[in-house]
C-alpha positions, 0 to 999 in steps of 0.5 A: 171596653165598651160593651156596645163596641164588644156587641158590634165586633162579635156581629161582624164576626158573625156575619164573616163567619155565616154559613162557613161552618167554622165555629168562633172561640172567643179568646177571653184570656185576661178579660173580666167576667163582665166582658165575658158576659157581654159577649155571651149576651151576644150570642158567644158560647164557645171561651178559650182561655190559656190558664188554667186558674183563670178558666176555672174562676170564670167558669164558676162565675158564668152560665154553665152552658158557656163552653170552656176551651183549653187553647194554651200550653196545659202543664200535665199536673194541672189538668186535675184542676179543669178536668171535671168542665172543660169541654176541649183542650187544643193544645195537646202536645206530649202523649204523657199529656194526653194519657193524664187528660184521659186519667182525669176525665175518667175520675169524673166519668167524662169524655174530653174532647182534645185536639193535636197541636202541631208545629207549622210555624217557621218560628222556634217554639217548643210546643207541637208535634211533627207527622212522625210524632203523631204517627207514633202515637196513633200506632202505639199500644196505648193510644187505643186503650184511652177511653175517656178522651176523644181525639177530635182533630189538629190544631196549629198556630201559623208564623206570625208574619205579614206574608200570608202567601207563607201563612196560607201554605202553613195552614195548607200543610196542616190541612193535608196533614188533617185529611191524611190522619183523618183517612188512615186511621180508625180508631173508637176515641178517633173522630177526625172533624176538627182543624183549629186554626186561624187567629185575629191576624190571619183567620181569613186565610185559615177559613179558605184553607179548611179550618173549623175553628177560629181563635179570636181575641183582639177582634172581639175584646179589643187590644190587650193591654201592657198590663195584661200581657 
């Protein structure tokens, strides 16, 4: 992508987010390091990736004050490859995965921030907890023993639809669940301050409904090509 255009895109987004307290996660999956560096030089510090190998390569190539957020489905067996540097995992969708992140973070003497992914869309998806699933995890004997993860909040993806009233309802429900869990449970490894919701097509709605992090790709880097998909 033309880097002048990219910088303009970032400026527009930063202006839209200004004063909202909402952080911008630049979804940089499939994009070359040159584009990421242009975004970095324009002030972006948080990059969201959904493939472990790609995140590793970019981590090696980019300045070390860049933050790396895993936003896609993470296989348990691949946690070890990013445990040394990943800042946050948005997509924790099983207790098994949370335990593995804790185990691998301990090996690096780190604490990794995590978000619990909640299934809020009407579309069928394999990933995401229900409210009951989250209660079971937090009320289990094992959860307080996890000393190398910090559960910072929730992440959700709304239904991909032009019906913004439906999207708003889904985000509103996620925010209510976020507030409920945050007020109901107290643990040393729980710090409910982040709500990751909103992408390119629905981030203004997400911000109005209380998002603290929006995950935006094509509004920064341009649309992905067929080949990149």
